[in-house]
C-alpha positions in Angstrom: 3.3 6.1 -16.0 2.5 2.6 -17.3 4.4 -0.5 -16.5 4.8 -0.9 -20.2 6.0 2.7 -20.7 9.2 3.2 -18.7 10.5 5.8 -21.1 7.9 8.4 -19.8 9.9 8.7 -16.6 11.4 12.2 -16.4 14.6 12.3 -13.9 -18.7 10.8 -9.2 -19.5 10.7 -5.6 -17.3 12.5 -3.2 -15.7 10.2 -0.6 -14.0 12.8 1.5 -12.5 16.3 1.4 -9.3 16.4 3.4 -9.7 19.2 6.0 -7.3 21.8 7.1 -6.5 25.5 7.0 -4.3 25.8 3.9 -3.9 27.5 0.6 -5.4 25.9 -2.6 -3.3 26.0 -5.8 -4.9 27.5 -8.9 -4.1 24.6 -11.2 -3.5 21.6 -9.0 -4.1 19.1 -11.8 -1.4 20.5 -14.0 1.6 20.8 -11.7 2.9 20.2 -8.2 4.9 22.5 -5.9 8.7 22.2 -5.7 10.0 19.3 -3.5 11.0 20.1 0.1 14.7 20.7 0.5 16.8 18.4 2.7 14.3 15.5 2.9 15.2 13.1 5.7 15.8 9.3 5.0 12.5 8.7 6.9 8.8 9.3 6.6 8.3 13.1 6.3 5.5 15.6 5.8 5.0 16.2 2.1 4.5 19.5 0.4 0.7 19.0 0.0 -2.0 16.4 0.1 -5.2 15.8 -1.7 -8.7 14.3 -1.4 -10.4 12.0 -3.9 -13.7 11.1 -5.5 -15.4 7.8 -6.2 -16.8 6.9 -9.6 -18.7 3.9 -8.3 -18.6 0.7 -6.3 -19.4 -2.9 -7.4 -19.3 -6.4 -5.8 -18.5 -9.8 -7.4 -17.3 -13.2 -6.3 -16.5 -12.3 -2.7 -14.7 -9.0 -3.6 -15.8 -5.4 -3.6 -14.3 -2.7 -5.8 -14.5 1.0 -5.7 -13.1 3.1 -8.6 -11.6 6.3 -7.2 -9.6 9.1 -8.7 -7.8 12.3 -7.8 -5.4 14.8 -9.4 -2.4 13.4 -11.3 0.5 12.7 -8.9 4.2 12.6 -9.0 5.5 9.4 -7.5 8.6 7.1 -7.2 9.2 3.6 -8.5 11.4 1.2 -6.7 14.4 0.2 -8.8 17.4 -2.2 -8.0 19.6 0.9 -7.3 16.9 2.9 -5.5 13.9 5.0 -6.4 13.1 6.7 -9.7 10.8 9.7 -9.9 7.9 9.7 -12.3 6.8 13.3 -13.0 3.3 14.5 -14.0 3.0 14.6 -17.8 1.1 17.4 -19.5 -1.4 15.0 -21.0 -2.2 13.3 -17.6 -5.9 13.8 -16.7 -6.4 11.9 -13.4 -4.7 9.6 -11.0 -7.0 6.6 -11.1 -7.1 4.1 -8.2 -9.2 0.9 -8.2 -9.6 -0.2 -4.5 -10.4 -3.9 -4.2 -11.1 -5.7 -0.9 -12.3 -8.9 0.5 -16.0 -8.4 1.1 -16.1 -10.5 4.3 -13.1 -9.2 6.1 -12.5 -5.8 4.6 -8.8 -6.7 3.9 -7.2 -5.1 0.9 -5.1 -7.8 -0.7 -1.9 -6.4 -2.4 -1.5 -9.4 -4.6 -4.4 -9.3 -7.0 -2.7 -7.0 -9.6 -5.7 -5.2 -11.2 -5.8 -4.5 -14.9 -7.6 -1.4 -16.2 -9.3 -1.0 -19.6 -10.7 2.4 -20.5 -13.0 2.8 -23.4 -15.3 5.6 -24.8 -18.1 4.8 -27.2 -16.5 1.4 -27.8 -13.2 3.0 -28.7 -10.1 2.0 -26.7 -8.6 4.9 -24.7 -6.1 3.2 -22.5 -5.2 -0.2 -21.0 -2.7 -0.6 -18.2 -1.8 -2.3 -14.9 -1.7 0.3 -12.0 1.3 0.4 -9.7 1.1 -1.0 -6.2 1.6 2.1 -4.2 2.1 3.6 -0.7 0.5 7.0 0.1 0.2 8.7 3.5 -3.4 9.7 3.2 -4.5 6.7 1.0 -2.4 4.0 2.5 -1.6 1.0 0.3 -3.4 1.1 -3.0 -3.0 0.5 -6.8 -2.9 3.6 -8.9 -1.4 5.4 -11.9 -1.9 8.6 -13.9 -4.3 8.2 -16.9 -4.7 10.2 -20.0 -8.3 10.7 -21.0 -9.9 12.5 -24.0 -11.4 15.4 -22.1 -14.8 15.6 -20.4 -17.2 12.8 -21.1 -18.4 9.4 -20.2 -15.9 6.5 -20.1 -16.3 2.8 -19.4 -13.6 1.4 -17.0 -13.2 -2.3 -16.5 -11.2 -3.5 -13.6 -10.1 -7.1 -13.8 -8.2 -8.9 -11.0 -6.3 -12.2 -11.0 -6.1 -15.0 -8.5 -4.0 -14.4 -5.4 -0.2 -15.0 -5.4 0.1 -14.6 -1.6 -0.7 -17.4 0.9 -4.2 -16.8 2.4 -5.5 -18.6 5.6 -8.7 -18.8 7.4 -11.8 -17.5 5.6 -9.6 -15.7 3.1 -8.5 -19.1 1.7 -12.0 -19.5 0.2 -11.6 -16.3 -2.1 -9.2 -17.6 -4.8 -10.9 -16.7 -8.0 -10.7 -14.0 -10.6 -13.2 -11.2 -10.9 -14.0 -8.1 -13.0 -16.0 -4.9 -12.4 -17.3 -2.5 -14.9 -17.9 1.2 -14.2 -19.4 4.2 -16.1 -17.1 7.0 -15.3 -18.4 10.5 -15.8 -15.3 12.7 -16.0 -15.2 16.5 -16.1 -12.4 18.9 -15.3 -14.7 21.0 -13.2 -15.6 18.1 -11.0 -11.9 17.2 -10.6 -11.1 20.7 -9.6 -13.6 20.3 -6.7 -11.3 17.8 -5.0 -9.5 19.3 -2.0 -5.9 20.2 -2.5 -4.1 21.2 0.8 -0.8 22.9 1.0 1.4 22.1 4.0 3.2 25.1 5.5 6.9 25.7 4.6 8.0 25.2 8.2 6.4 21.7 8.4 7.0 20.2 4.9 10.1 18.0 4.9 10.0 17.4 8.7 9.5 14.0 10.2 5.9 12.9 10.5 3.0 12.0 8.2 -0.3 13.2 7.1 -3.2 11.2 8.7 -5.0 8.6 6.8 -8.1 9.9 5.2 -11.5 8.6 6.4 -12.7 6.9 3.3 -16.2 6.0 4.8 -17.4 3.2 2.6 -13.9 1.9 1.8 -11.7 0.0 4.3 -8.1 1.1 5.0 -4.9 -0.9 4.7 -3.8 -0.7 8.4 -2.4 -3.6 10.3 -3.4 -4.3 13.9 -1.9 -2.4 16.8 0.6 -4.6 18.8 -2.0 -5.2 21.5 -4.5 -6.2 18.9 -2.3 -8.9 17.3 -3.2 -12.5 18.2 -0.6 -14.6 20.0 2.1 -13.6 22.4 3.7 -10.3 21.2 7.4 -10.6 22.0 8.5 -7.1 21.0 9.2 -4.7 18.2 12.1 -2.9 16.5 12.6 -0.3 13.7 14.6 -0.4 10.5 14.4 2.0 7.6 11.8 3.9 9.6 9.4 0.8 9.4 8.4 -0.8 12.7 8.4 -4.6 12.9 6.2 -6.3 15.5 6.9 -10.0 16.4 4.2 -12.3 17.8 4.2 -16.0 18.4 1.1 -18.2 18.0 0.9 -21.5 20.0 -0.8 -23.6 17.3 0.7 -23.5 13.8 -1.9 -25.8 12.2 -3.7 -22.9 10.6 -0.5 -21.9 8.8 0.7 -25.2 7.4 2.3 -26.6 10.5 0.9 -28.9 13.2 -0.5 -28.3 16.7 2.8 -29.0 18.3 4.6 -26.3 16.3 4.6 -22.5 16.9 3.9 -19.8 14.3 6.4 -17.0 14.2 4.8 -13.9 12.6 6.4 -10.6 11.8 4.1 -7.6 11.1 5.8 -4.6 9.5 4.0 -1.3 9.3 4.7 2.4 8.5 5.2 4.8 11.5 2.4 7.1 12.4 -0.3 5.4 10.2 0.2 1.7 10.6 -0.1 1.1 6.9 0.9 -2.5 5.9 4.2 -2.9 4.0 3.8 -5.7 1.5 6.0 -7.1 -1.3 9.2 -7.5 0.9 11.5 -10.5 1.1 12.3 -11.3 4.7 14.4 -14.0 6.3 15.1 -14.8 10.0 17.6 -16.6 12.2 16.3 -17.9 15.5 19.1 -18.7 18.0 19.0 -20.3 21.5 22.1 -20.4 23.6 24.3 -19.6 20.6 22.9 -22.4 18.4 20.6 -21.9 15.5 17.1 -23.2 16.0 15.7 -21.9 12.7 17.3 -20.3 9.6 15.0 -19.5 6.7 12.6 -17.2 4.9 9.4 -15.7 6.1 6.4 -16.3 3.8 4.1 -13.4 3.0 0.7 -14.3 4.3 -2.8 -12.7 4.6 -4.9 -13.9 7.7 -8.1 -12.3 9.0 -6.6 -11.6 12.4 -3.0 -10.9 11.6 -3.8 -9.4 8.2 -0.8 -8.9 5.9 2.3 -10.3 7.6 5.3 -12.5 7.1 5.6 -15.8 9.0 7.0 -19.3 9.4 6.4 -22.4 11.5 9.1 -23.2 14.1 9.4 -26.1 16.6 9.5 -23.8 19.6 10.1 -20.3 20.8 11.5 -19.7 24.3 12.0 -16.7 26.4 15.5 -15.3 25.8 15.8 -16.6 22.2 17.6 -14.3 19.9 15.9 -13.3 16.6 17.7 -11.7 13.6 15.4 -10.4 10.9 17.1 -9.6 7.5 15.3 -7.5 4.9 16.5 -9.2 1.7 14.5 -6.7 -0.4 12.5 -3.7 0.8 8.9 -3.1 -0.1 8.7 -3.2 -3.9 5.9 -0.7 -4.1 5.8 2.7 -5.7 5.7 5.6 -3.2 4.0 8.9 -3.1 5.7 12.0 -1.7 6.6 11.6 2.0 7.4 7.9 1.7 10.0 7.8 -1.1 13.0 8.2 1.2 11.9 5.7 3.8 11.8 1.8 3.6 14.7 1.7 1.2 17.9 1.1 3.2 16.8 -1.4 5.9 19.6 -2.9 8.0 19.0 -6.2 9.8 17.1 -6.2 13.1 18.2 -8.1 16.2 15.9 -8.6 19.2 15.6 -10.8 22.3 12.3 -12.6 22.5 
């Protein structure tokens, strides 16, 4: 589905083959198995998972880009009243995923909004902006189903814009636009070589997640474990099946404050795989002895050590302070199967620091 084409909603080098003892569908590119019944309002095991292939990798202006693809996918879009399912269309050929990352740090920024232009022999085939997405095996990525004109050679141009999220440290130096051009050799027979693994009936729909795939030459979108976060980690809580880890850094000068201020950082992540959860709106209230010390929004920020997180400068944080985190809007990303029921209804979090 294209961002411009909402009416379509209805109700090559191998990177990795996802391993496992499972059955393989005869026509995985044309359909998907029925959804699991009684899906929980949490992260759950999907009905199946897939590998992917890489069409090429390029580097320009401080960024690297890999053009990857897999079978067409069903997925869900976030809407004001919940999620809306996007089904596989009969004309869909591939699920195409441009993966762009900062060449120095390996961080995948979720704010560069790639634009894809597909041509063949100089003729325009398709042009669209892939959706920001969450997938259990892929993590955060940009992707969409694309309709090609059968087997052949295609030119795919990936263009990215300047960042819209605050960046600090060495990431602040990488502010420009970039474009990457790939020659994409597509064939149905090569697509059908991609692994397609069925999850057993007794496991699908149960709480849990498929492991992140090892993408070898491509970095993942994980955030640090709590003990790897910089600063003084004050605790964590869960809402909507997402875990929020809170840390306090002594010197806020790297984040727009001064050396006398503290930096309060909130690092949300998916359970099981620690995938970042971008595109949220968060606000906090910090209270001490019943009085408000800070009441305001958290700014989405990318930092080489904290990676993608939400933060603010505060005058001080003391032991025993009460912190309330409000999710003003949940992650505005599309979701692949297994994530579409989680990270939607996210009540406020209260914790003692």
